[in-house]
C-alpha positions, -999 to 999 in steps of 0.1 A, spaced: -827 217 -189 -789 213 -185 -767 220 -214 -754 191 -236 -725 171 -222 -707 175 -255 -669 179 -253 -658 215 -248 -623 217 -262 -600 247 -261 -568 247 -282 -542 268 -265 -514 278 -288 -504 312 -273 -505 306 -236 -468 314 -233 -474 349 -245 -491 358 -213 -476 360 -178 -487 334 -153 -502 361 -132 -523 375 -159 -536 340 -167 -549 339 -131 -562 374 -131 -582 369 -163 -600 338 -150 -638 342 -148 -661 325 -124 -683 311 -152 -663 278 -156 -653 251 -133 -681 256 -108 -713 239 -99 -742 251 -120 -779 242 -116 -806 243 -142 -841 231 -131 -836 201 -109 -804 190 -125 -770 200 -110 -739 198 -131 -703 201 -117 -679 215 -142 -642 206 -141 -613 212 -164 -585 189 -177 -553 206 -189 -531 184 -210 -503 187 -235 -483 166 -259 -486 151 -294 -516 146 -316 -523 111 -302 -527 125 -267 -553 151 -279 -572 124 -298 -572 101 -268 -589 127 -245 -613 137 -272 -624 101 -273 -625 95 -235 -642 126 -223 -675 122 -242 -677 86 -230 -672 98 -194 -698 125 -197 -723 101 -211 -718 78 -181 -717 107 -156 -743 132 -167 -738 153 -136 -702 162 -146 -690 183 -175 -653 182 -184 -637 211 -202 -606 199 -221 -578 224 -226 -550 211 -249 -516 227 -253 -496 212 -282 -460 204 -276 -437 234 -280 -465 260 -277 -462 270 -240 -472 240 -219 -450 253 -191 -475 282 -187 -501 258 -173 -480 248 -142 -469 284 -139 -506 294 -137 -513 269 -110 -483 282 -90 -493 319 -95 -528 311 -83 -514 294 -52 -493 324 -43 -521 348 -49 -546 326 -29 -568 324 -60 -585 296 -79 -564 285 -110 -596 270 -124 -575 240 -133 -588 208 -117 -568 180 -134 -533 186 -148 -514 161 -170 -477 164 -163 -444 147 -154 -427 136 -122 -407 168 -122 -440 187 -116 -446 167 -85 -412 177 -72 -420 213 -81 -453 211 -63 -436 203 -31 -411 232 -36 -441 255 -41 -459 245 -9 -482 219 -24 -501 224 -56 -517 189 -57 -534 169 -30 -528 133 -19 -549 106 -36 -558 72 -21 -579 41 -29 -605 56 -5 -610 84 -30 -601 65 -62 -609 28 -59 -592 18 -91 -559 32 -79 -555 -2 -63 -551 -16 -99 -521 6 -108 -488 -10 -113 -469 -5 -80 -436 5 -97 -453 34 -115 -464 49 -82 -427 53 -71 -418 89 -67 -454 102 -69 -459 106 -31 -495 96 -39 -500 129 -56 -506 116 -91 -522 89 -111 -498 72 -136 -524 63 -162 -501 52 -191 -464 49 -199 -440 43 -227 -403 36 -231 -375 38 -256 -366 4 -271 -344 -10 -298 -360 -11 -333 -343 -32 -359 -347 -47 -394 -351 -84 -388 -342 -92 -424 -307 -76 -420 -300 -81 -383 -298 -118 -373 -276 -115 -342 -298 -90 -322 -280 -74 -292 -294 -83 -258 -272 -59 -237 -258 -24 -240 -224 -39 -244 -235 -61 -273 -252 -31 -289 -220 -11 -288 -201 -40 -304 -228 -43 -331 -225 -6 -340 -187 -10 -343 -190 -41 -364 -217 -26 -387 -205 9 -395 -231 33 -409 -261 10 -400 -271 25 -367 -285 60 -360 -298 79 -330 -315 113 -334 -301 146 -321 -310 142 -284 -320 179 -282 -348 172 -307 -364 141 -294 -366 118 -264 -354 86 -282 -320 102 -288 -318 118 -254 -326 84 -238 -298 68 -258 -273 94 -248 -284 93 -212 -284 55 -208 -250 52 -226 -235 77 -201 -252 63 -170 -244 27 -180 -208 36 -170 -220 47 -135 -234 28 -105 -270 16 -104 -282 44 -82 -268 72 -103 -300 79 -122 -315 91 -89 -288 116 -81 -296 153 -86 -264 167 -72 -243 184 -99 -211 168 -85 -220 137 -106 -212 157 -138 -175 150 -134 -183 113 -136 -198 116 -171 -164 116 -189 -163 78 -195 -197 76 -210 -191 107 -231 -160 90 -245 -181 60 -254 -203 82 -275 -173 100 -291 -157 67 -300 -190 55 -315 -196 85 -337 -175 75 -367 -194 42 -370 -229 59 -370 -250 68 -399 -229 89 -424 -200 88 -399 -219 108 -372 -250 125 -387 -277 129 -361 -312 131 -377 -337 156 -363 -365 144 -341 -377 109 -332 -394 106 -366 -361 113 -384 -345 80 -374 -378 60 -379 -378 73 -415 -343 61 -420 -352 27 -406 -383 25 -428 -364 34 -459 -336 9 -453 -309 35 -448 -301 21 -414 -309 -13 -398 -312 -3 -361 -322 27 -340 -335 36 -305 -373 45 -308 -402 52 -286 -423 21 -281 -456 38 -287 -445 56 -319 -430 24 -333 -460 2 -324 -484 28 -339 -464 30 -372 -461 -8 -374 -499 -10 -371 -505 17 -397 -479 1 -421 -457 31 -420 -429 8 -408 -425 -25 -427 -435 -57 -409 -398 -67 -409 -391 -41 -382 -391 -57 -348 -388 -42 -313 -370 -53 -281 -357 -40 -248 -321 -45 -239 -303 -48 -206 -297 -24 -189 -329 -10 -203 -334 24 -220 -353 50 -201 -391 56 -201 -418 63 -177 -455 71 -170 -476 102 -178 -493 115 -147 -526 130 -139 -526 153 -108 -556 167 -90 -551 204 -82 -559 215 -46 -584 243 -54 -604 241 -22 -637 233 -40 -649 199 -25 -675 193 -52 -650 198 -80 -625 177 -62 -650 149 -59 -659 152 -96 -622 151 -105 -617 119 -84 -646 103 -103 -629 111 -136 -595 98 -124 -612 66 -113 -628 63 -147 -595 67 -165 -582 36 -147 -611 14 -158 -602 -15 -181 -623 0 -209 -603 32 -209 -570 14 -204 -578 -6 -235 -581 27 -253 -546 35 -241 -534 4 -258 -555 5 -290 -553 43 -298 -521 54 -281 -501 22 -283 -489 30 -248 -483 7 -219 -513 6 -196 -513 22 -162 -530 -8 -146 -514 -42 -139 -507 -63 -169 -526 -93 -155 -558 -73 -156 -556 -72 -194 -567 -98 -219 -541 -123 -231 -545 -107 -266 -536 -73 -253 -507 -86 -233 -493 -102 -264 -492 -69 -282 -465 -57 -259 -446 -90 -256 -416 -77 -275 -412 -45 -255 -423 -57 -220 -388 -58 -206 -394 -27 -186 -375 5 -185 -354 27 -162 -366 60 -149 -342 90 -148 -348 111 -116 -319 134 -120 -340 165 -128 -322 193 -146 -291 171 -150 -307 156 -182 -307 190 -199 -271 197 -187 -260 163 -202 -275 173 -236 -255 205 -235 -223 184 -229 -232 161 -257 -237 191 -281 -204 205 -271 -182 174 -269 -198 148 -292 -218 166 -319 -192 192 -326 -162 169 -327 
Protein backbone atom coordinates (compact mmCIF):
# COMPACT_ATOMS: atom_id res chain seq x y z
CA UNK A 1 0.00 0.00 0.00
CA UNK A 2 1.34 3.42 -0.92
CA UNK A 3 2.13 5.86 1.83
CA UNK A 4 -0.35 8.59 2.75
CA UNK A 5 -0.55 11.66 0.55
CA UNK A 6 -0.24 13.88 3.59
CA UNK A 7 1.77 17.06 3.11
CA UNK A 8 5.47 16.60 3.69
CA UNK A 9 6.83 20.03 4.65
CA UNK A 10 10.43 20.91 5.34
CA UNK A 11 11.28 24.24 6.92
CA UNK A 12 14.66 25.40 5.74
CA UNK A 13 16.17 28.08 7.93
CA UNK A 14 19.85 27.40 7.55
CA UNK A 15 20.30 26.70 3.85
CA UNK A 16 22.60 29.66 3.42
CA UNK A 17 25.05 28.07 5.80
CA UNK A 18 25.91 25.42 3.24
CA UNK A 19 27.58 25.90 -0.09
CA UNK A 20 25.53 25.30 -3.20
CA UNK A 21 27.84 22.45 -4.15
CA UNK A 22 27.42 20.66 -0.85
CA UNK A 23 23.67 20.97 -1.18
CA UNK A 24 23.89 19.08 -4.45
CA UNK A 25 26.38 16.55 -3.15
CA UNK A 26 24.27 15.74 -0.10
CA UNK A 27 21.15 14.90 -2.10
CA UNK A 28 19.88 11.38 -1.77
CA UNK A 29 18.02 9.35 -4.32
CA UNK A 30 15.17 8.59 -1.93
CA UNK A 31 13.13 11.67 -2.80
CA UNK A 32 11.79 13.07 -6.05
CA UNK A 33 11.65 9.77 -7.87
CA UNK A 34 9.05 7.27 -8.94
CA UNK A 35 8.24 4.73 -6.25
CA UNK A 36 6.02 1.70 -6.56
CA UNK A 37 4.26 -0.21 -3.84
CA UNK A 38 2.08 -3.11 -4.83
CA UNK A 39 0.15 -2.09 -7.91
CA UNK A 40 0.24 1.63 -7.12
CA UNK A 41 2.90 3.88 -8.58
CA UNK A 42 3.57 7.26 -7.03
CA UNK A 43 5.65 10.03 -8.60
CA UNK A 44 7.35 12.27 -6.06
CA UNK A 45 8.11 15.89 -6.88
CA UNK A 46 9.27 18.84 -4.80
CA UNK A 47 8.19 22.47 -4.65
CA UNK A 48 10.68 25.00 -3.27
CA UNK A 49 9.19 28.33 -2.23
CA UNK A 50 10.07 31.32 -0.08
CA UNK A 51 8.44 34.46 1.23
CA UNK A 52 6.16 35.51 4.05
CA UNK A 53 3.85 33.47 6.26
CA UNK A 54 0.90 33.85 3.88
CA UNK A 55 2.85 32.11 1.10
CA UNK A 56 3.65 29.17 3.35
CA UNK A 57 0.04 28.90 4.52
CA UNK A 58 -1.24 29.04 0.94
CA UNK A 59 0.86 26.08 -0.20
CA UNK A 60 0.04 24.10 2.94
CA UNK A 61 -3.60 24.48 1.91
CA UNK A 62 -3.20 23.80 -1.82
CA UNK A 63 -0.86 20.80 -1.78
CA UNK A 64 -3.09 18.42 0.24
CA UNK A 65 -6.02 19.31 -2.04
CA UNK A 66 -3.89 18.52 -5.08
CA UNK A 67 -2.66 15.22 -3.63
CA UNK A 68 -6.20 14.19 -2.82
CA UNK A 69 -7.22 14.83 -6.43
CA UNK A 70 -4.05 13.22 -7.85
CA UNK A 71 -3.27 10.20 -5.71
CA UNK A 72 -0.42 9.15 -7.99
CA UNK A 73 1.64 12.28 -7.18
CA UNK A 74 3.28 13.26 -3.88
CA UNK A 75 4.50 16.84 -3.44
CA UNK A 76 7.26 17.61 -0.97
CA UNK A 77 7.06 21.24 0.10
CA UNK A 78 10.29 22.99 1.09
CA UNK A 79 9.75 26.50 2.43
CA UNK A 80 12.51 29.05 2.98
CA UNK A 81 11.30 32.03 5.06
CA UNK A 82 12.26 35.49 3.85
CA UNK A 83 15.74 36.50 4.93
CA UNK A 84 16.95 32.97 5.75
CA UNK A 85 18.85 31.99 2.63
CA UNK A 86 16.38 31.72 -0.23
CA UNK A 87 19.17 32.52 -2.68
CA UNK A 88 20.68 29.12 -1.83
CA UNK A 89 17.85 27.40 -3.71
CA UNK A 90 18.67 28.92 -7.09
CA UNK A 91 22.37 28.43 -6.35
CA UNK A 92 21.67 24.74 -5.76
CA UNK A 93 19.92 24.44 -9.12
CA UNK A 94 22.86 26.16 -10.84
CA UNK A 95 25.42 23.97 -9.07
CA UNK A 96 23.55 20.83 -10.10
CA UNK A 97 23.43 22.04 -13.70
CA UNK A 98 27.18 22.65 -13.76
CA UNK A 99 27.91 19.29 -12.13
CA UNK A 100 25.48 17.48 -14.44
CA UNK A 101 23.56 16.27 -11.38
CA UNK A 102 19.93 16.22 -10.32
CA UNK A 103 19.13 19.16 -8.03
CA UNK A 104 16.04 17.23 -6.85
CA UNK A 105 14.08 20.47 -7.16
CA UNK A 106 11.17 20.12 -9.57
CA UNK A 107 9.24 23.38 -9.15
CA UNK A 108 10.82 26.62 -7.99
CA UNK A 109 8.96 29.77 -6.98
CA UNK A 110 10.97 32.83 -7.86
CA UNK A 111 11.15 36.15 -9.65
CA UNK A 112 11.65 37.41 -13.18
CA UNK A 113 15.34 37.93 -12.41
CA UNK A 114 15.69 34.16 -11.92
CA UNK A 115 14.51 33.62 -15.50
CA UNK A 116 17.21 35.98 -16.75
CA UNK A 117 19.77 34.18 -14.62
CA UNK A 118 18.57 30.85 -15.97
CA UNK A 119 19.47 31.92 -19.48
CA UNK A 120 22.85 33.21 -18.32
CA UNK A 121 23.55 29.78 -16.81
CA UNK A 122 22.67 27.86 -19.96
CA UNK A 123 19.03 27.10 -19.18
CA UNK A 124 17.82 25.91 -15.78
CA UNK A 125 14.11 25.77 -16.59
CA UNK A 126 12.28 24.39 -19.59
CA UNK A 127 9.72 26.00 -21.86
CA UNK A 128 6.06 25.56 -21.01
CA UNK A 129 3.07 25.67 -23.34
CA UNK A 130 -0.68 25.09 -23.41
CA UNK A 131 0.11 21.69 -24.90
CA UNK A 132 1.74 20.79 -21.58
CA UNK A 133 -0.35 23.00 -19.28
CA UNK A 134 -3.83 23.56 -20.66
CA UNK A 135 -4.80 26.27 -18.16
CA UNK A 136 -1.85 28.39 -19.24
CA UNK A 137 -4.26 29.73 -21.87
CA UNK A 138 -6.18 31.43 -19.03
CA UNK A 139 -3.21 33.43 -17.73
CA UNK A 140 -3.32 37.20 -18.18
CA UNK A 141 -1.25 37.94 -21.28
CA UNK A 142 0.61 40.89 -19.76
CA UNK A 143 1.87 38.67 -16.94
CA UNK A 144 3.61 36.41 -19.45
CA UNK A 145 5.79 39.27 -20.70
CA UNK A 146 9.45 38.63 -20.02
CA UNK A 147 8.93 34.99 -19.02
CA UNK A 148 10.07 33.55 -22.38
CA UNK A 149 7.43 30.89 -21.59
CA UNK A 150 9.71 29.56 -18.86
CA UNK A 151 7.39 30.35 -15.95
CA UNK A 152 3.79 30.35 -14.73
CA UNK A 153 2.76 33.70 -13.18
CA UNK A 154 0.19 32.32 -10.75
CA UNK A 155 -0.47 35.44 -8.65
CA UNK A 156 0.62 39.06 -8.39
CA UNK A 157 0.39 42.17 -6.24
CA UNK A 158 1.32 45.82 -6.50
CA UNK A 159 2.04 48.86 -4.42
CA UNK A 160 -0.94 51.23 -4.16
CA UNK A 161 -1.88 54.39 -2.31
CA UNK A 162 -3.53 53.74 1.07
CA UNK A 163 -5.26 56.70 2.72
CA UNK A 164 -7.63 57.70 5.52
CA UNK A 165 -10.87 58.63 3.75
CA UNK A 166 -12.10 60.59 6.79
CA UNK A 167 -9.16 62.98 6.54
CA UNK A 168 -8.33 62.94 2.82
CA UNK A 169 -11.15 64.33 0.71
CA UNK A 170 -9.19 65.39 -2.37
CA UNK A 171 -7.48 62.09 -3.18
CA UNK A 172 -4.55 62.36 -5.63
CA UNK A 173 -5.05 60.70 -9.00
CA UNK A 174 -1.56 61.25 -10.39
CA UNK A 175 2.01 61.26 -9.11
CA UNK A 176 2.13 65.02 -9.62
CA UNK A 177 -1.02 65.51 -7.54
CA UNK A 178 0.44 63.24 -4.85
CA UNK A 179 3.61 65.34 -4.64
CA UNK A 180 1.46 68.46 -4.30
CA UNK A 181 -0.65 66.82 -1.57
CA UNK A 182 2.47 65.92 0.41
CA UNK A 183 3.70 69.51 0.21
CA UNK A 184 0.29 70.92 1.22
CA UNK A 185 -0.11 68.47 4.14
CA UNK A 186 3.25 68.42 5.93
CA UNK A 187 3.84 65.49 8.26
CA UNK A 188 0.83 63.49 7.05
CA UNK A 189 2.59 61.24 4.52
CA UNK A 190 5.16 58.53 5.14
CA UNK A 191 7.00 55.89 3.15
CA UNK A 192 9.10 53.20 4.73
CA UNK A 193 12.87 52.92 4.43
CA UNK A 194 13.18 51.40 0.93
CA UNK A 195 15.95 49.10 2.10
CA UNK A 196 13.54 47.44 4.54
CA UNK A 197 10.44 46.84 2.42
CA UNK A 198 9.10 46.82 -1.11
CA UNK A 199 6.44 49.51 -0.60
CA UNK A 200 9.11 52.09 0.18
CA UNK A 201 11.43 50.91 -2.58
CA UNK A 202 8.56 51.10 -5.08
CA UNK A 203 7.82 54.67 -4.00
CA UNK A 204 11.46 55.69 -4.41
CA UNK A 205 11.83 53.88 -7.71
CA UNK A 206 8.65 55.25 -9.26
CA UNK A 207 9.36 58.79 -8.05
CA UNK A 208 12.77 58.70 -9.75
CA UNK A 209 11.62 56.96 -12.93
CA UNK A 210 8.60 59.25 -13.32
CA UNK A 211 11.17 61.85 -14.34
CA UNK A 212 12.49 59.62 -17.16
CA UNK A 213 10.99 58.36 -20.40
CA UNK A 214 8.44 55.55 -20.45
CA UNK A 215 10.93 52.86 -21.49
CA UNK A 216 13.47 53.65 -18.77
CA UNK A 217 12.20 50.88 -16.46
CA UNK A 218 13.38 48.33 -19.02
CA UNK A 219 16.94 49.69 -19.20
CA UNK A 220 19.66 47.67 -17.45
CA UNK A 221 22.62 49.73 -18.65
CA UNK A 222 24.31 51.56 -15.77
CA UNK A 223 24.64 54.68 -17.92
CA UNK A 224 21.08 55.55 -16.88
CA UNK A 225 22.28 56.26 -13.33
CA UNK A 226 23.39 59.74 -14.36
CA UNK A 227 19.76 60.50 -15.26
CA UNK A 228 18.49 59.83 -11.73
CA UNK A 229 19.46 63.27 -10.40
CA UNK A 230 16.12 64.97 -11.10
CA UNK A 231 14.08 62.28 -9.35
CA UNK A 232 16.49 62.16 -6.40
CA UNK A 233 16.04 65.91 -6.04
CA UNK A 234 12.25 65.45 -5.91
CA UNK A 235 12.74 63.04 -2.98
CA UNK A 236 15.15 65.41 -1.23
CA UNK A 237 12.74 68.33 -1.60
CA UNK A 238 9.90 66.15 -0.30
CA UNK A 239 11.71 65.02 2.86
CA UNK A 240 10.94 68.03 5.14
CA UNK A 241 7.20 67.54 4.48
CA UNK A 242 7.19 63.86 5.41
CA UNK A 243 6.35 62.23 8.74
CA UNK A 244 8.41 63.93 11.47
CA UNK A 245 10.25 65.93 8.80
CA UNK A 246 11.87 62.94 7.17
CA UNK A 247 11.61 59.88 9.41
CA UNK A 248 11.41 56.66 7.41
CA UNK A 249 9.74 53.80 9.34
CA UNK A 250 11.22 50.34 9.13
CA UNK A 251 9.50 47.71 6.98
CA UNK A 252 6.20 47.76 5.12
CA UNK A 253 4.32 47.17 8.36
CA UNK A 254 5.85 50.25 9.95
CA UNK A 255 3.94 52.68 7.75
CA UNK A 256 0.75 50.60 7.92
CA UNK A 257 0.90 50.92 11.71
CA UNK A 258 1.25 54.70 11.43
CA UNK A 259 -1.77 54.83 9.12
CA UNK A 260 -3.83 52.58 11.41
CA UNK A 261 -2.98 54.72 14.45
CA UNK A 262 -3.82 57.99 12.70
CA UNK A 263 -0.27 59.34 12.89
CA UNK A 264 -0.30 59.82 9.11
CA UNK A 265 -3.11 59.98 6.55
CA UNK A 266 -1.49 58.47 3.47
CA UNK A 267 1.20 55.91 2.58
CA UNK A 268 2.28 53.60 -0.24
CA UNK A 269 1.42 50.00 0.69
CA UNK A 270 1.38 46.54 -0.84
CA UNK A 271 -2.12 45.76 -2.10
CA UNK A 272 -2.21 42.26 -0.60
CA UNK A 273 -0.98 43.38 2.84
CA UNK A 274 -3.47 46.25 3.00
CA UNK A 275 -6.42 44.16 1.79
CA UNK A 276 -5.62 41.40 4.27
CA UNK A 277 -5.38 43.84 7.18
CA UNK A 278 -8.60 45.57 6.16
CA UNK A 279 -10.32 42.19 6.14
CA UNK A 280 -8.94 41.26 9.57
CA UNK A 281 -9.82 44.72 11.01
CA UNK A 282 -6.18 45.57 11.71
CA UNK A 283 -6.78 48.62 9.54
CA UNK A 284 -9.92 50.68 10.18
CA UNK A 285 -12.64 50.59 7.53
CA UNK A 286 -11.98 54.27 6.81
CA UNK A 287 -8.75 53.25 5.05
CA UNK A 288 -9.20 53.10 1.29
CA UNK A 289 -6.89 52.01 -1.52
CA UNK A 290 -6.31 53.24 -5.04
CA UNK A 291 -3.75 53.15 -7.81
CA UNK A 292 -2.44 56.41 -9.23
CA UNK A 293 -1.08 57.37 -12.66
CA UNK A 294 1.66 56.58 -13.54
CA UNK A 295 1.19 53.47 -11.43
CA UNK A 296 3.46 52.23 -8.68
CA UNK A 297 5.39 49.04 -9.41
CA UNK A 298 4.29 45.48 -8.81
CA UNK A 299 4.39 42.15 -10.52
CA UNK A 300 3.72 38.44 -10.51
CA UNK A 301 5.22 35.60 -8.54
CA UNK A 302 6.43 32.86 -10.84
CA UNK A 303 6.55 29.07 -10.73
CA UNK A 304 9.30 27.53 -12.86
CA UNK A 305 9.76 23.89 -13.85
CA UNK A 306 13.35 22.74 -13.41
CA UNK A 307 14.81 20.82 -16.35
CA UNK A 308 15.99 17.75 -14.42
CA UNK A 309 15.78 15.25 -17.28
CA UNK A 310 13.23 13.00 -15.55
CA UNK A 311 10.19 12.85 -17.84
CA UNK A 312 7.82 11.34 -15.26
CA UNK A 313 8.62 14.05 -12.72
CA UNK A 314 8.31 16.72 -15.40
CA UNK A 315 4.87 15.42 -16.35
CA UNK A 316 3.83 15.38 -12.68
CA UNK A 317 5.11 18.95 -12.27
CA UNK A 318 3.09 20.07 -15.28
CA UNK A 319 -0.02 18.48 -13.76
CA UNK A 320 0.60 20.45 -10.57
CA UNK A 321 1.17 23.73 -12.43
CA UNK A 322 -2.05 23.20 -14.37
CA UNK A 323 -3.89 22.63 -11.09
CA UNK A 324 -2.57 25.89 -9.62
CA UNK A 325 -4.23 27.76 -12.50
CA UNK A 326 -7.68 26.27 -11.89
CA UNK A 327 -10.40 28.67 -10.76
CA UNK A 328 -10.68 26.93 -7.37
CA UNK A 329 -7.00 27.50 -6.54
CA UNK A 330 -7.05 31.01 -7.97
CA UNK A 331 -9.94 31.80 -5.65
CA UNK A 332 -7.66 30.72 -2.78
CA UNK A 333 -5.10 33.26 -4.04
CA UNK A 334 -7.79 35.90 -3.61
CA UNK A 335 -9.33 34.68 -0.36
CA UNK A 336 -6.23 33.63 1.59
CA UNK A 337 -3.41 35.74 0.10
CA UNK A 338 -5.41 38.78 -1.03
CA UNK A 339 -3.30 38.66 -4.17
CA UNK A 340 -4.30 39.44 -7.72
CA UNK A 341 -5.15 36.21 -9.56
CA UNK A 342 -2.88 34.83 -12.24
CA UNK A 343 -5.80 34.06 -14.55
CA UNK A 344 -7.87 36.57 -16.49
CA UNK A 345 -10.20 38.74 -14.44
CA UNK A 346 -13.27 37.83 -16.49
CA UNK A 347 -12.92 34.20 -15.41
CA UNK A 348 -13.65 35.25 -11.82
CA UNK A 349 -17.04 35.85 -10.26
CA UNK A 350 -18.41 39.38 -10.17
CA UNK A 351 -18.07 39.26 -6.38
CA UNK A 352 -14.37 38.43 -6.55
CA UNK A 353 -13.74 41.08 -9.19
CA UNK A 354 -15.39 43.67 -6.95
CA UNK A 355 -12.92 42.90 -4.14
CA UNK A 356 -10.14 44.39 -6.27
CA UNK A 357 -12.14 47.24 -7.77
CA UNK A 358 -10.20 49.91 -5.87
CA UNK A 359 -6.75 48.61 -6.84
CA UNK A 360 -7.38 47.25 -10.32
CA UNK A 361 -5.60 50.13 -12.04
CA UNK A 362 -2.67 47.91 -12.88
CA UNK A 363 1.00 48.40 -12.11
CA UNK A 364 4.33 48.94 -13.78
CA UNK A 365 7.06 46.32 -13.81
CA UNK A 366 10.68 47.30 -13.22
CA UNK A 367 13.03 45.29 -15.41
CA UNK A 368 16.24 47.13 -14.56
CA UNK A 369 17.81 44.23 -12.67
CA UNK A 370 20.52 45.26 -10.20
CA UNK A 371 19.85 48.96 -10.85
CA UNK A 372 17.10 48.79 -8.23
CA UNK A 373 19.62 47.89 -5.52
CA UNK A 374 21.96 50.60 -6.75
CA UNK A 375 19.18 53.19 -6.56
CA UNK A 376 18.49 52.27 -2.94
CA UNK A 377 22.17 52.91 -2.15
CA UNK A 378 21.91 56.33 -3.79
CA UNK A 379 18.76 57.07 -1.77
CA UNK A 380 20.54 56.10 1.46
CA UNK A 381 23.50 58.28 0.64
CA UNK A 382 21.76 61.36 -0.76
CA UNK A 383 18.23 61.41 0.70
CA UNK A 384 18.20 59.60 4.04
CA UNK A 385 21.44 61.15 5.26
CA UNK A 386 20.68 64.77 4.29
